[in-house]
N, C-alpha and C positions, 0 to 999 in steps of 0.2 A: 809246857809245850803250847797250850792253848793261848797263853799270854804272848808267847813269841809269835804265834800266828796273827794275833790282833796287831801286834807291833809291825809286822810285815805289811799289813794292809794300810796302816797309818803312814808308814814310810813310802809306800807306793804313791800315795796321794801327794807327797811332797817331792817326789823324785824329779819332776820336771823343773822345779825351782832350785833345788839344792842337790844336784846329782852327786857331788863329791862327798858331802856330809852323809847323804843317804847310803852311799856305798860303804862308807866307814862304819855306819851304824849296823848295816847288814852283816858286815864282817864280824862284829861283836856278837850278834845274834847267832850266827852260824857256829862260832866258837863255843857259845853257851850250850848248844845242842850237840857238841862234839862231832861236827862235820869236818872232815879233812879238807884242806884247801884244794888238794888235787882232785877231789871228787866234785866239788861245787864251789865256785868262787862267788864272791859277793856281786861282782859286775855281771857275771853270767845270770845269776838269779834275778838281778835287777832288770836285765834285758828280757828274761822270760816273763817277769811280772808286767813289764811295760807292754810286751806283745799281747799278753792276755787282756790288758786294759784296752788296747786298740781293737782287738778282735771283738770285744764286747761292744765297743763304740760302733764298729762297723755293722754289727748285727742289728743294732738299734737304729742306725742312720737310714735316711731316705737316699738311696743310691740311684742316680740317673745318668745314663750314658748318652752323650750328645749325638752319637751316630753309630749304628750297627748296620752292617751290610748283611741282608738276610738271604742272599742267593743260596739256593740249595738247602734251605731250612729242613731239618730232619730230626729224628729221635736223639741224635747226638747233640743237636742244638738245645733240645729241651733238657737234657742231662746237664749241659754246660750252664744253662739258665738257672737251674736249681743250685748249682755250685757258686754262681756269681754273686748272689746277694742283691741283685738288681731289683729296684722297685719299678723301674721303667726305662725305656730307651726310645730314641727317635730312630725310625727305620727308613732306609733308602730304597724306594720303589722304582719300577721301570718307567723311564721318562721319554722313551722314543716317540710316542704318539699318544693322543688322547685315548685311543682304543686300547693300546697296551697298558696304559696307566690304569684305566678303569678295570681292565681284566685283572691286573695284579692286585688292585685294591679288593676286588671280589674274592680273590684267592686268600688274601689275609683275613677278610671278613669270615670266610668259611673256617679258616684255621682257628681263629679266636672262638667262634661259635662251638667248634668241636672240642675245644680245650678251655672251656669257660672256668674250669677249676684252677687254671694256671694263668690265663691271659685276660686282659681287659683292653678293649679298644678305647684309646684315650682321645678325647676331643677338648678337654678342659684340664686345668690344674688339679681340680678336685679328684679327677680320675686317678692321679698318681698317689694322692693321699689315701684314697679308698684301696688302691692296690696294696699299699704298705700295710694297712689295717687288716686286709684279708689275706695277706701272705701270697699275693699274686704279682704279676708284672704288667704294667701299662705300656701299650705300644702306640706311639705317635706317628701317624703316616706323613710321609713327605717325599720330596724329590730333589736330586742333586743337579737338576737342570730345569728350565722352564719350557723346553721344547714341546712338552705334551699340551701346552696352551695352544699350539699351532698358531693361527693368525687371529684368534678371537679372545678378547677380554672376557666375554661371556663364559668361556670355558673354565675360568677361575671359579665361577659360581657352581658349575657342574662338579668340579673337583672338590670344592669345599663341602658341598652337600653329600659327597661320597665319603668324607672323613679327612681330607687333606688339611693339615694344619701347619706345614712349613714347606717353603719352596726356595731353593737356591736359584738366584736370578740367572746365573750362567754357570756352565762348567768351564773347562780350560779354553774352549774355543768361543768365538763370537756366535751369538744367536740373535734373534729379532729384538731382544731386550737390551743387549749391550755386549761389551768385549770381555772375554775371559782372561785368566791369569797368564796364559802362554800365547795369546793372540799377538801378532806383530804390531798392531796398532793399540792405542790406549785411549779410546774415544769416550768412554763412559756410557751412561744409559742413553738409549734412543727415546724419542717421544713415546713410542709404544711401551718401552720399559718403564718410564715414569708413570704412564697411565696404569700399567700393571701394578706397580707399587701402591698407587692410590687405592685401587680396588682391593688389593690384599689387606691393606690397613682397614678398610671398611668392613671386610668380611671377618677379620681376625685370623689371618694367615701369617705366620712368622716369616720374616724376610731374612734369608741366609746369604752371606756374601763370601763364603769360604773360598770358592774357586774363582771369584771375580777378579778382573784386572784392577789395577790401582785406582783409576778414575771411576770405574764402576763401583768400587768399594766406597769411595767418598760420596758418590752420587746416591747410592743406596741409603747411606746414613743420613744424608742431607734431605732427601725427598720423602723419607719415611716419617710419618707422624709419630710412630712408636719406635722403640729401640730396635735396631737391626742386630743380628747376631753373626758371629763366625762360629758355626757349630762344630767345626773340626779344623783347626789350624795351629800355627806355632808362631814364635816370636822371631822376627827378622833380625833383631839385635843379637840373637844367639845362633842363628843359622842364616848367615848373610848371603844374599843373592838368590835364594830359592824363590821361584815365582809364587809359591803357595803360602809363603810367610806373610805376616802383617807387621808393618812398621809401628814404632812407638806412637807416632802421630795418629795412625789409623786406629790403634787400640784405644787411645785416649778419646778420640772422637766417638768411637762406638760406645764407650763406657759413659761418656758425658750425656748421652741420650737414653741411657738405661739398658743398653744391650748386654750381651754376655759372650764370652770367648771360651769355647771348649778346646782344651789342649789335646792335640791328636796323639794317639798311641803308636801310630805306624812309625816304626823305628827310623827308617831312612829319611823321614821328614824332620826328625828332631836334631840331627847333626850329620856332618859329612864323614865321620869315622866310626860307623856302626860296627860293633863287635870289638872295638878297642876303647876309644875315648867316649863314644856315645853309649850311655848306659841308663839304667833306671834313675840314677842321680841326675843325669842330664835332663831327663823328662821333668823331674821336679824342679830343676833350674828354670825351665820354661814357665812352670806354675809360679815360681818365685818372681820372675821378671814380670809376668802378666799382672800379678797382684800389685807389684810396685807401681806399674803404670796405670792400670785400670781401677785398682782398689779391690778389696777382698770380696765385695758383693758382685763382681762381674767376671768371675773365672770359674770354669767347670771342667769336666773331663769328657773325652770322646775317643772311641776306639778307631773307627773307620775300617773295620774288618769284621769277620764273623765272630759271634759271641764266644765260640770255643777257641778262637785263635787261628792264625794262618797255617801253622804247621799241622794242627789237628785236622784241618780241612783238606789236607793233601797238597798244599802249595809246594811246588818244586822249582828248581832253577829253570827247567824246560817249560813248564806250564804257567809259571807266574812271572818270573824275571825276564826271560827272553822276549815274550810278547810285549812287555812294557818298554823295551828298548826302542820299539818302532811306534808304539801307541803314544808315548810321551816324548817331548822334546828333550835334548841333552841337558837342558837347564834343570830338569827334574832330578838329575843325579840319582837314579834308581840304583839301589844296592842289593846284594844278595849275601846272606839271607836278610830279609827286610825288617825283621822283628827284634825287639828287645825281649829277651826270654821271660822276664818277670811279668811283662805286660801281655805276652802272647798266651795267656791262659785265663780261665773264667774269673778267678779271684784277683784280677789285675789291680783293682782299686783298693783292695785290702793292703797290697804291697805298697801302693802309693801312700795310703794313710799312715803306714808305719814310718815311711821316710819323712812325711810331713810332721809327724809327732817328734821325731828325732831332731828336726830342724826348729822345733819350738812353737809350732802352730798350736793354738788353743783348740780345745775340743769343739767349741762352737765354730771356729773357722774351718776346721777339717770337715765338719758336717756341711758347711756352706759349699765347699769345693766339691764334695762327693755328690751333692744333689740339691741342697736347699736353694742355691743360686739359680739353678734351672727352674725350680719350682716358682721362685719369685718372678722370673722372667715369663713363665707360662701364665701366671696370674695377671700380669700386666699386659700381655699381648693377645692371648687367646680369649675369645668371647664365649660366654656360657650359652 
């Protein structure tokens, strides 16, 4: 029996390379221990063993989410965080004005101080490494708009000193820096926007272009001395015509300068047929395509909703879907329900890792997508 156990372990290590042969060998082992085929098939056992392997990999991995929406953070959020396996995440704070931004930063400073056994305020890549070693979660402060800059470049220094480490140049609409993804015009960055990019580079603030218009995206990549990122987006080649998607040309330009693209988990962003054709597999299709265009070192993951998921936070057709029909233009193609079930729960990236493994990604490449690529980008962009 013990010899058979050792044989199973050896076979597991070979399963990714010789699945047919391994299944056949497992069948022989099962027969030798008199297990009836109806009770446990070789293929089922192989699947269970592979799942255990990925679960062990996930537990060991540095897992970083490119964007979590922290609105209404509560005890359920902490419970979900414990279940998630996250080593860190970028959090989207209030960007309406400098006053509201600094107030929200202060609230998170207090939350981290009061939960120092769980959370770490991240300002460098090393904070994510420390969080993993100490079994904590690093929180990287940032904003999905630059409106809190108001009309002053100097306010970037104020925000940086308070802990800000990433800023999305525009949301969907035009602001003082440039045009957003659903703006009628597509004029790119303003002079003020280029000046802001230069100062962000000097300080060590990541430049995010997720919601930016097409020309603003190109300008952000061009004028940034360091790599710019798309911290939560998807591939236009797989979801054509959506204003939030990025083209192959944009993805390649981003990667060529050292940036990173976080594939968004928000289901209706991934495809037009959510609930039927758009599934977890579709999500990994976006990862596959981004890797093909950008390279394995430039793709990560990003939720764009609360850590516990949308359904768990009480999202309904009335309070979530209906308001977005007027908040976003029709080109957004908002759908209800908006989530992919496997991704709308805390262990979303464990589910992604399992699919990546089935598609033949190596252990090292899975770890890159789960978090090491974000860590690499932080090392190159954030200043100590």
